[in-house]
Backbone as a printed PyTorch tensor [residue, N CA C, xyz], in Angstrom:
tensor([[[-70.7730, -27.2200,   8.3570],
         [-69.3410, -27.4600,   8.1070],
         [-69.2030, -27.1060,   6.4820]],

        [[-68.1530, -26.3250,   6.1540],
         [-67.9560, -25.9630,   4.8390],
         [-67.3940, -27.2790,   3.9850]],

        [[-67.6250, -26.9870,   2.7370],
         [-67.0330, -28.1010,   1.7990],
         [-66.0100, -27.3700,   0.9110]],

        [[-64.8040, -28.0610,   1.0610],
         [-63.7920, -27.3560,   0.2040],
         [-63.5700, -28.1030,  -1.1560]],

        [[-63.2030, -27.4130,  -2.1770],
         [-62.9760, -28.0890,  -3.4690],
         [-61.5510, -27.5730,  -3.8720]],

        [[-60.9340, -28.3860,  -4.8430],
         [-59.7460, -27.9600,  -5.5540],
         [-60.1820, -28.0870,  -6.9300]],

        [[-59.7510, -26.9630,  -7.6470],
         [-60.0550, -26.6910,  -8.9760],
         [-58.6180, -26.5340,  -9.7690]],

        [[-58.6500, -27.2420, -10.8920],
         [-57.5280, -27.2290, -11.7910],
         [-57.8710, -26.6220, -13.0400]],

        [[-57.3140, -25.5590, -13.6040],
         [-57.5100, -24.8990, -14.8280],
         [-56.2400, -24.8900, -15.5930]],

        [[-56.3090, -25.1610, -16.9510],
         [-55.0170, -25.0830, -17.7630],
         [-55.3390, -24.3980, -19.0630]],

        [[-54.2850, -23.9830, -19.7600],
         [-54.2900, -23.4820, -21.0430],
         [-54.3610, -24.6210, -22.0460]],

        [[-55.2980, -24.5240, -23.0570],
         [-55.2410, -25.5630, -24.0190],
         [-55.2630, -24.7200, -25.4410]],

        [[-54.8330, -25.5040, -26.5090],
         [-54.8580, -24.9230, -27.8170],
         [-53.4420, -24.0910, -28.0810]],

        [[-53.4220, -23.6440, -29.1910],
         [-52.0660, -22.8200, -29.6350],
         [-52.4200, -21.5520, -30.2470]],

        [[-51.3380, -20.7300, -30.2940],
         [-51.5460, -19.3640, -30.8810],
         [-52.6940, -18.5890, -30.3250]],

        [[-53.4360, -17.9500, -31.1560],
         [-54.6460, -17.1640, -30.6750],
         [-55.7190, -18.0240, -30.2710]],

        [[-55.6520, -19.4000, -30.4170],
         [-56.7890, -20.2510, -29.8580],
         [-56.4300, -20.7730, -28.6700]],

        [[-55.5080, -20.1280, -27.6810],
         [-55.2820, -20.7350, -26.5220],
         [-56.4470, -20.2550, -25.5840]],

        [[-56.8290, -21.0460, -24.7220],
         [-57.8970, -20.7160, -23.8230],
         [-57.8500, -21.3800, -22.4370]],

        [[-58.4320, -20.8340, -21.4240],
         [-58.4610, -21.4920, -20.1570],
         [-59.4520, -22.6390, -20.1690]],

        [[-59.1830, -23.7370, -19.5440],
         [-60.0720, -24.8820, -19.5940],
         [-60.1570, -25.5390, -18.1770]],

        [[-61.3340, -25.6810, -17.7190],
         [-61.4170, -26.4590, -16.4630],
         [-61.1750, -28.0300, -16.6940]],

        [[-60.0120, -28.3520, -16.2190],
         [-59.6720, -29.7960, -16.3380],
         [-60.0630, -30.7160, -15.2430]],

        [[-60.2970, -30.1130, -13.9360],
         [-60.5500, -31.1710, -12.9840],
         [-61.0820, -30.2910, -11.8920]],

        [[-62.1140, -30.8820, -11.2170],
         [-62.4760, -30.2380,  -9.9040],
         [-63.1900, -31.3340,  -9.0070]],

        [[-62.9920, -31.1360,  -7.8120],
         [-63.7060, -32.2110,  -6.9230],
         [-63.6480, -31.6380,  -5.4880]],

        [[-64.6150, -32.0800,  -4.7060],
         [-64.6330, -31.6020,  -3.2160],
         [-63.5760, -32.7220,  -2.5060]],

        [[-62.9030, -32.0150,  -1.6520],
         [-61.7800, -32.6290,  -0.9250],
         [-62.1870, -32.6000,   0.5960]],

        [[-62.9120, -31.9450,   1.0460],
         [-63.3490, -32.1500,   2.5300],
         [-62.9380, -30.8830,   3.1410]],

        [[-62.1140, -30.8260,   4.2720],
         [-61.9430, -29.5620,   4.9790],
         [-60.7430, -28.6750,   4.1700]],

        [[-60.5140, -27.5670,   4.7750],
         [-59.6130, -26.6560,   4.0110],
         [-58.1520, -27.1140,   4.0480]],

        [[-57.8520, -27.8060,   5.2070],
         [-56.4480, -28.2100,   5.3660],
         [-56.2470, -29.4830,   4.3220]],

        [[-57.1490, -30.3460,   4.1050],
         [-57.0010, -31.3620,   3.1730],
         [-56.9350, -30.7360,   1.7670]],

        [[-57.7470, -29.8130,   1.4630],
         [-57.7700, -29.1250,   0.0720],
         [-56.5250, -28.5230,  -0.1490]],

        [[-56.0500, -27.7620,   0.9320],
         [-54.6310, -27.1090,   0.6010],
         [-53.6150, -28.1040,   0.3850]],

        [[-53.6160, -29.2710,   1.0750],
         [-52.5830, -30.2970,   0.8070],
         [-52.5930, -30.8150,  -0.6160]],

        [[-53.9940, -30.9980,  -1.0070],
         [-54.2310, -31.6590,  -2.3720],
         [-53.8380, -30.5030,  -3.5250]],

        [[-54.0040, -29.2700,  -3.2080],
         [-53.6720, -28.2860,  -4.2290],
         [-52.2020, -28.1410,  -4.4680]],

        [[-51.3580, -28.2270,  -3.3570],
         [-50.0360, -28.2540,  -3.4150],
         [-49.4370, -29.3080,  -3.9650]],

        [[-50.0410, -30.6100,  -3.8940],
         [-49.5560, -31.8700,  -4.3550],
         [-49.8250, -31.6810,  -5.9160]],

        [[-51.0960, -31.3280,  -6.3830],
         [-51.1660, -31.2040,  -7.7830],
         [-50.3520, -30.0490,  -8.4700]],

        [[-49.9680, -29.0720,  -7.6780],
         [-49.1730, -28.0960,  -8.3930],
         [-47.7920, -28.6100,  -8.7120]],

        [[-47.2610, -29.7170,  -7.8650],
         [-46.0320, -30.2280,  -8.0340],
         [-46.1320, -31.6370,  -9.0870]],

        [[-47.2520, -32.2580,  -8.9840],
         [-47.2800, -33.5730,  -9.7080],
         [-48.2720, -33.5960, -10.8770]],

        [[-49.1310, -32.6730, -11.0190],
         [-50.2240, -32.7680, -12.2340],
         [-49.2380, -32.7550, -13.4870]],

        [[-49.6260, -33.6550, -14.4190],
         [-49.0080, -33.6380, -15.6220],
         [-50.0650, -33.0500, -16.7200]],

        [[-49.8910, -31.6530, -17.1590],
         [-50.6790, -31.0650, -17.9830],
         [-50.6110, -31.6400, -19.4430]],

        [[-51.7420, -31.3040, -20.0640],
         [-51.8210, -31.7210, -21.4280],
         [-50.8290, -31.2500, -22.3710]],

        [[-50.2680, -29.9500, -22.0940],
         [-49.3170, -29.4840, -23.0160],
         [-48.3290, -28.6740, -21.9510]],

        [[-47.0780, -28.4720, -22.1420],
         [-46.4400, -28.7290, -23.3860],
         [-46.1350, -30.2840, -23.2910]],

        [[-45.7750, -30.8440, -24.4570],
         [-45.1260, -32.1490, -24.6830],
         [-43.7840, -32.0650, -24.1350]],

        [[-43.2780, -33.1990, -23.6300],
         [-41.9940, -33.2340, -23.0660],
         [-41.3000, -32.1070, -22.3160]],

        [[-42.1730, -32.1090, -21.1340],
         [-41.7800, -30.8450, -20.1330],
         [-40.3340, -31.0580, -19.7340]],

        [[-39.7400, -29.8810, -19.6870],
         [-38.2910, -29.7510, -19.1540],
         [-38.1820, -28.9530, -17.8510]],

        [[-39.1430, -28.1680, -17.5120],
         [-39.0280, -27.3050, -16.3310],
         [-40.3770, -27.0830, -15.7960]],

        [[-40.6010, -26.9100, -14.4060],
         [-41.7690, -26.6340, -13.7810],
         [-41.3950, -25.5550, -12.6720]],

        [[-42.2000, -24.5320, -12.7910],
         [-42.0740, -23.3710, -11.6420],
         [-43.3420, -23.1600, -11.0160]],

        [[-43.4410, -23.5480,  -9.8090],
         [-44.6380, -23.3900,  -8.8820],
         [-44.5460, -22.0080,  -8.1310]],

        [[-45.5410, -21.2770,  -8.5490],
         [-45.6820, -19.9250,  -7.8070],
         [-47.0030, -19.9220,  -6.9050]],

        [[-46.9020, -19.3890,  -5.6750],
         [-48.0120, -19.3580,  -4.8790],
         [-48.7350, -18.1390,  -5.0470]],

        [[-50.0320, -18.1410,  -5.2430],
         [-50.7510, -16.9350,  -5.6580],
         [-51.7530, -16.7560,  -4.3360]],

        [[-51.5580, -15.8630,  -3.5440],
         [-52.2790, -15.6940,  -2.3330],
         [-52.2060, -16.8680,  -1.3470]],

        [[-53.2390, -17.0810,  -0.6010],
         [-53.2470, -18.1740,   0.2530],
         [-54.0660, -19.4620,  -0.2930]],

        [[-54.6770, -19.2000,  -1.4380],
         [-55.6110, -20.2030,  -1.9230],
         [-55.4040, -20.8410,  -3.2350]],

        [[-54.0400, -20.5530,  -3.8390],
         [-53.7940, -21.1170,  -5.0960],
         [-52.3470, -21.1090,  -5.5940]],

        [[-52.0900, -21.7650,  -6.6460],
         [-50.7440, -21.8270,  -7.1810],
         [-50.9640, -21.5090,  -8.7940]],

        [[-50.0340, -20.9690,  -9.4160],
         [-49.8030, -20.7950, -10.8520],
         [-48.6140, -21.5670, -11.1100]],

        [[-48.7940, -22.5110, -12.0280],
         [-47.4450, -23.3490, -12.3940],
         [-47.2040, -23.2030, -13.9490]],

        [[-46.0250, -22.9150, -14.0180],
         [-45.3980, -22.5690, -15.4650],
         [-44.5840, -23.7660, -15.8390]],

        [[-44.8980, -24.3590, -16.9720],
         [-44.3800, -25.5570, -17.4160],
         [-43.6500, -25.3600, -18.8320]],

        [[-42.4050, -25.3760, -18.8080],
         [-41.6540, -25.2520, -20.1060],
         [-41.4070, -26.5670, -20.7430]],

        [[-41.5630, -26.6280, -22.1730],
         [-41.4670, -27.7910, -22.8480],
         [-40.2550, -27.4820, -23.8300]],

        [[-39.8980, -28.4270, -24.7690],
         [-38.8060, -28.1640, -25.6510],
         [-39.0610, -27.1000, -26.5280]],

        [[-40.3340, -26.6400, -26.9550],
         [-40.6060, -25.7710, -28.0270],
         [-41.6190, -24.6580, -27.3510]],

        [[-42.1720, -24.7560, -26.1320],
         [-43.3580, -24.0060, -25.8450],
         [-43.4320, -23.7880, -24.3570]],

        [[-44.1890, -22.8390, -23.8670],
         [-44.4320, -22.7800, -22.4740],
         [-45.9210, -22.5870, -22.2600]],

        [[-46.3370, -23.4260, -21.4330],
         [-47.7860, -23.4010, -20.9050],
         [-47.8800, -23.1940, -19.4500]],

        [[-49.1350, -22.9420, -19.0060],
         [-49.1530, -22.7940, -17.5140],
         [-50.5170, -23.4270, -17.0710]],

        [[-50.6630, -23.6730, -15.7770],
         [-52.0980, -24.1890, -15.1150],
         [-52.1120, -23.5480, -13.8850]],

        [[-53.2320, -23.5630, -13.3780],
         [-53.4650, -22.9570, -11.9200],
         [-54.2940, -23.9860, -11.1440]],

        [[-53.9230, -24.1560,  -9.9910],
         [-54.6890, -24.8110,  -8.9500],
         [-55.2460, -23.8340,  -7.8500]],

        [[-56.4540, -24.0960,  -7.5850],
         [-57.2140, -22.9900,  -6.5770],
         [-58.1150, -23.8440,  -5.6760]],

        [[-57.8630, -23.4030,  -4.3950],
         [-58.9310, -23.7820,  -3.4000],
         [-60.1890, -23.0020,  -3.5760]],

        [[-61.4030, -23.6270,  -3.4150],
         [-62.7370, -23.0690,  -3.4500],
         [-63.5570, -23.5700,  -2.4180]],

        [[-64.2820, -22.6960,  -1.7130],
         [-65.1590, -23.1600,  -0.7330],
         [-66.6240, -23.2230,  -1.3120]],

        [[-67.3060, -24.2070,  -1.2490],
         [-68.6560, -24.2710,  -1.6700],
         [-69.5890, -23.3670,  -0.8550]],

        [[-70.2900, -22.5550,  -1.3490],
         [-71.2960, -21.5790,  -0.5320],
         [-72.7400, -21.8970,  -0.8040]],

        [[-72.9560, -22.7670,  -1.6990],
         [-74.3190, -23.0660,  -2.0420],
         [-74.5360, -23.9170,  -3.4830]],

        [[-75.5180, -24.3140,  -3.6130],
         [-75.9140, -25.0950,  -4.9980],
         [-77.2010, -24.6350,  -5.3590]],

        [[-77.2800, -24.0800,  -6.5820],
         [-78.5680, -23.5230,  -7.1160],
         [-79.5900, -24.6550,  -7.3990]],

        [[-78.9690, -25.8250,  -7.7600],
         [-79.8310, -26.9130,  -8.2080],
         [-80.5270, -26.7900,  -9.5580]],

        [[-79.8660, -25.8330, -10.2870],
         [-80.3670, -25.3900, -11.6590],
         [-80.3720, -26.6530, -12.6500]]])
């Protein structure tokens, strides 16, 4: 049986120093459970930035993820939530 994960990445920093950061990841169980958790996070996750969010737009990206654009009073940031299937562990 496969193990499905939900992975949450968000932009951090400002200006030229903005970068993608892995904020959270965890095994969730089966694909349906992971899909439900990903959708919940897309709607409910409170990103580190922007402060004082005023608007959230959730965009479905394929069958396995969401891109969420969050506008604040002075800036716009985004994060993505993705389903991922574990295919092995190298044990390194």
